[in-house]
N, C-alpha and C positions, 0 to 999 in steps of 0.2 A: 139823445139821438136814437139809441137802440129802441127805446120805448115808442118814440114817435114813428119810426120806420115801421115798427110792428103794427101800429095802429093803422097806418096807411095801407098796409098790405091787407089787413082784415077788411077795411072798407072797400078796397078794390075787389076782393073776392066776393063780398056781399053784393056789389053792383053786378058782377058777372052772373051770380046766382039769380038775382032778381030779374035779370034780363033773359032768363032761360026760355021764356015763352017765344022769343023771337030769335030762333037759332039761325046762324049764318046759312047761306044757300048751300044746299047739298048735305046738310046735317039735319037729323030729326030729333036730336036731344036725347036719344036712347043709346046709352053706352054699352048695351049688352047684345045688340043684334047685328052689329056691323063688323065684328071681328071674325076673321077666318079661323077655322078650327086649328088648334095646335097639331103639328105632325105627331103621328104615333111614335112613342118611344121604342127604339129598336136597339138590340145589342149589335155593335159593329162586327162585321165578319173579318176574320184574319186576312192577311195579304199573302198571296202566292209569291214565291220567290224571296221570301224573307228568311233571315237566319237569326238564331237566338243563342246567346251564351248563357245556357241554363246552369245554375249552380249544381255542384255535386250533391247527390242525394235527392234531387227533385224527382218525383215519380214520372215515369213515361206517360205522355199524354196529358200532362197538367195544363190547365188553361191560365194559371196565375204565374205567368212568366215575365221576365223583364222585357223592356222595349226591344224591338228588332234592331239588329245591327247589320252593317254592310257585310255581305258574305266574304269579302276580302279580308275582313277582320277576324279575330279569334272567335270561334263559336263552337257549339256542340250539336246543334239541330238545324236542319234546313227544311223549310216548307216548300215542297215542289208543286203542290196543287191544292186549291180550295174548291170543293164542289158543293152542290146544293141538293138536299133531300127533296124528293117529290112524293107527295102522298104520305102514307103512314099515319100513325096515331098522333093527332095534333097535341095531345095532352102529355105525351111521354117520349123521352129520348128512346130511339130504337134499342131494343134489348139485345144482349149477346146472343148470337145465333139466329137473329131475325133476318128475313129476306132483305130488308132495307139496309141493315148493317153489313151483311155479306156483299150486297151490291156496291156499297160505298168502298169496301175493301177491294173488291174486284177492280173497280175503277182506279183506285190508288195503285194496285199492282201493275196495271197496264201503263199508267202514267210514269211509274218508276222505271219500267223497262225502257220506255221511250227516252226518258231523261238520262238514264245511266248507260244505255247501250246494250243491256242484257238483263236477264232475270236477277233481281236484287239478291236473291238467295244464294247466288254464286259468288257473293262478295262478303267481306267482313262488315256487314251492314245489318240494320234492322229497319223495317218499314212499320211505322206506327200510325194507326188510324185514330184521330182525335175528334171527339164529338163535343157539342156544347154541354155544360152541366144542366141539370134539370131546371133551375130557376131561369136560366137564359133561354132554354127551349120554350118554356111557358111564356116568355116574353117575346117570342117570335123568331129566335135564332134557328136557322135551318141549314147551317153550313156543316161541312165536315172537312177536316184538314189531313193531308198526306205528308207525313214527316219522315225524313231519313236521318239516321245516325250512323256514324262509323265506329266500329269497335277495334280495339288494339289486338284482340284475340277472338277465339270462337267458343270459349267455354267460361271464362271469367266475366266476359262482357264489360270490359273497361272501356268507357266511352272516350273517343279521341277528341281533344279540343284542337280543332283544325282551323286553318285559314284557307280560303278558296272554296269554290263550289264543288259539289260532288258530280256535277254534270259530266257525262262521258267517262265516269270513273270505272266503268266495266267495258269500255271500248278500247281498241288499240292495245296499248301495253297493260291495260287493266290495273291501274295503280291501287285499287281497293279490292281487287279480285282475290279469291281464295286460291292458294297454291300448295306448296310443300309444307308439311307440319312435322313436328317432333311429337310422337305419340308416347305417352307414358301410361303404365298400367298400375293398378292397385295390387296389393299382395294377393287379392282374390281373383286376379287375372281379369279385372274389369277395366275399361278405358277410364283413365283419370283425367288427362289433359291432352289437348291438341294445340300445341303452341306453334304459331306461324314462324317459319324459318326460310332463309334463302335456299333455293333448290341447289345451289352450287356448294352448299355445306352438307355434311352428313345428316341424314334424316331417315325416317322410316315410314313416312306416310305422305300422301298427296291427294288433294281434292280431285275427284273425278267427275261428278255430276250431281244433279238434284233429280230425284224421282218422286212422282206423286202417287200416293196410295189411293185405292178406290174410294169412292164416296161411301159413307156409312157412319155409324156412331164411332166416337173416339175409342180406340182400343184400351181397355182398362186392365186386362190380364198381362202383367209384365213379361212373363215368359213367352206367351203367344205373340204379343206385340213385338218383342225383340226378334223372334224367329221370322215374322213377316217382314220386318224392316231389313234384316240381313238377306233374306231371299230376294227382296226387291232390288238390292244393290248389286247382286251378282252380275247381271247382264250389263248394266252401265259401266261397272269397273272393267269387265272383259273388253267391252268396246273401247274404253279409254286407253287401255294398255295394248290393244291390238292383238288379243289372244282369244282362242276359242272359249266359248261359254259351255264347257263340257265337264265331264267327270274329273278332269285333271286341273280344273281352274284353281281350286283351293291349294293344290300342290305347287302352282306357279306363283300365285299372289294371294294375300289375304285382303280383307276389307273391313271397314268400320262403317256402321250406320248411325247417323246422328239426327234424330227427329226434332221437329219443332214442338211447341207446347200445345196443351189442350185448348188454350185460348186461341192460338193461331188456327188450330183445326176448326174450331167453331166459326171462325171468320172465313174459312174456305181454303186455308193453307194446309194441305195434307202432305207437304213435302218432307223428304228425308235427304239429308246430305250424305253422299257416299264418298268414302275415301279409300284409295288403294293403300294397303298396309303390308309391310315386309318385316319379317323377323330379323333380317340382316340389314345393316346400314346401306342406304342408297346415296348416290351422288348424281345429281341431274334428274331430269324428269323421266317418268316411266310412260309418258304419253306416247302411244304408238310403238312401244318397245318391241313388241312382237314375240313369238314363241322362242326365237333363238336367244334373245336376251333374258327371257323369263322362262327357262326350262323347268319342268316339274322336278321337285326334290326327290 
């Protein structure tokens, strides 16, 4: 039966082929000219509002991540916006320091401020600009992604595996905002750590403000750069503490300047985090303390 069925099938096929000269109405017998073109292969763009539980040790900005999870579930990264590059070199991902890359980062910065309620740099946070890898760019991907991460500290950069969105994290009670810190020094009198602590417990430092340095090349002379950063923090710390920015400022309160990296600088982030710093233990905030509570030594 199997052999007979096969024979009948061959005969039927032969009959169809033999009758090809009389194609049914609407068909011309040419199988190559009536098919629509296949859609162009494209790399799918990421989804805004997605969260990812990225394993420990994965590099920031990686594109080979696990599938997105609900932001109410445990995760380490939250994508707050996905934008699109316009123009630029169609053959290459925008280079570090390029106008296109800086423009995307500027967009991410504005989106983050709107999302969080304040400048992301005033929180235990990082804003990461993610671009397609080169093969995906050449395949037509033109997206850029704005990702936020929460850190447990501000010097070791231990990423928090959190549940819930970061939206409004710097509004109201500012749950992820920078506040009081325990400052420790090295034997060489250099700042070693800035560990976040409750302002109601003894501490010797407190976040005051972020100041942006002027445009220009990234400062490479360590001594000159350090002096510039410290000078830039004097006025913000004085304003924060409610004391005059005069010759007695350093006798009333000290301060610490914590810059961002050269990579951040090339993206357009020339910020320096400024902390009020006291040689004596503090309890409570020094915000608006004024000259009476902070007399010169």
